[in-house]
C-alpha positions in Angstrom: 300.1 123.0 254.3 302.1 125.6 252.5 299.2 127.3 250.9 299.5 130.8 249.5 295.9 131.2 248.4 293.2 132.5 250.7 289.8 132.1 249.3 287.9 132.9 252.5 286.7 136.3 251.3 285.5 135.0 247.9 281.8 134.4 247.2 282.3 131.7 244.7 281.6 127.9 244.6 284.8 127.3 242.5 286.9 129.0 245.2 285.0 127.0 247.9 285.8 123.8 246.1 289.5 124.8 245.7 289.6 125.5 249.4 289.0 121.7 249.9 290.5 120.0 246.9 292.9 122.6 245.5 296.1 121.7 247.3 298.8 120.0 245.4 298.5 116.2 245.5 294.8 116.3 246.7 293.2 115.4 243.4 295.7 112.7 242.8 294.8 111.2 246.2 291.1 111.3 245.2 291.9 109.9 241.7 293.6 106.9 243.3 290.8 106.5 245.8 288.5 106.0 242.8 290.9 103.4 241.5 290.7 101.4 244.7 293.6 102.8 246.8 292.5 102.9 250.5 295.7 102.7 252.5 298.4 105.2 253.3 301.2 103.0 252.1 299.5 102.4 248.8 299.2 106.2 248.1 302.7 106.8 249.3 304.1 104.2 247.0 302.0 105.1 243.9 302.4 108.9 244.3 305.9 109.2 245.8 304.6 112.1 247.9 306.3 112.9 251.2 304.7 111.1 254.1 304.0 114.3 256.0 302.3 115.8 252.9 300.2 112.8 252.3 299.2 112.6 256.0 298.2 116.3 255.9 296.1 115.7 252.7 294.3 112.7 254.1 293.6 114.5 257.4 292.1 117.5 255.5 290.0 115.2 253.2 288.7 113.4 256.3 288.1 116.8 258.0 286.0 118.0 255.1 284.1 114.8 254.7 285.5 113.7 251.4 287.2 110.5 252.8 286.2 108.4 255.8 288.7 106.5 257.9 288.0 102.9 258.7 290.1 101.0 261.2 291.5 97.9 259.5 294.2 97.0 262.2 294.0 97.4 265.9 297.7 96.5 266.6 299.1 98.7 265.5 296.1 101.0 264.9 295.8 101.6 261.1 293.0 103.2 259.1 292.1 102.8 255.5 290.3 105.7 253.8 287.2 105.4 251.6 285.3 107.9 249.6 282.2 109.3 251.1 279.2 110.4 249.1 280.7 113.8 249.1 284.0 112.4 247.7 282.2 110.3 245.1 280.6 113.5 243.8 284.1 114.5 242.6 283.9 111.8 239.9 282.8 114.1 237.1 285.5 116.6 238.0 288.2 113.9 237.7 286.8 112.7 234.3 286.6 116.2 232.8 290.0 117.1 234.3 291.4 114.0 232.6 289.9 115.0 229.3 291.3 118.5 229.6 294.8 117.1 230.3 294.6 114.8 227.3 293.6 117.7 225.1 295.8 120.5 226.4 298.8 118.8 228.1 299.2 115.8 225.9 297.8 117.6 222.8 295.4 114.7 222.0 298.3 112.2 222.1 297.8 109.2 224.4 298.9 109.9 228.0 298.9 106.1 228.6 295.5 106.2 230.4 292.4 105.7 228.2 289.0 106.0 229.6 286.8 103.6 227.7 283.0 103.7 227.9 282.1 100.1 228.4 278.6 100.5 227.0 279.7 101.6 223.5 283.3 100.5 223.6 284.7 103.9 222.5 287.1 106.3 224.2 285.1 108.4 226.6 284.5 112.0 225.5 282.8 113.6 228.5 280.3 116.4 228.0 278.4 118.6 230.4 274.6 118.0 230.2 271.7 119.7 232.0 270.2 117.5 234.6 266.7 118.7 233.9 266.5 118.5 230.1 269.6 116.3 229.3 270.8 118.7 226.6 274.5 119.2 226.2 275.4 122.6 227.7 277.9 125.0 226.1 279.4 127.9 227.9 277.4 130.5 226.0 274.2 128.9 227.1 274.8 129.5 230.8 273.7 132.7 232.4 275.2 133.8 235.8 272.9 135.5 238.3 274.1 136.8 241.6 272.2 136.9 244.8 272.5 139.8 247.2 274.5 139.2 250.4 276.2 136.1 249.1 278.0 134.1 251.8 281.8 133.9 251.5 283.9 130.8 251.4 285.0 131.7 254.9 281.4 131.9 256.1 280.6 128.5 254.7 283.8 126.9 256.1 282.9 128.3 259.5 279.4 126.9 259.3 280.9 123.5 258.4 283.2 123.7 261.5 280.2 124.5 263.7 278.2 121.6 262.3 281.1 119.2 262.9 
């Protein structure tokens, strides 16, 4: 897929995530899946991405269990692609990535896409909260600890391959 990054020797969850969703176009495919896009032609039209690139991204996302193909036409055979539970877990990543783009790319000007919190009616301002105590977590309040003999991204990808 034209990648230049090799994360296989890294022992890092961020590198592991990038191994799956870090290719160009991949997060936009996932974004559109959250917005109801399920068919190849819909993605191709919305994104303007080359067909071979889109096909490779969909194949990779299916391979890694982020999307699931479902046959919607037998003649000719055609699949639609829906988010799996693993794919739906990327929701928070997309929301915070959107907020980062609004702040640092659009410099708090409107990008044309506003995420409104239906409950309170205001523009969504995502925050990271602890799942145990529900407190908002700031970077200085997180401590990293490292286990000995941490598995690499390559080790984990090989394990996934064997399980599949």
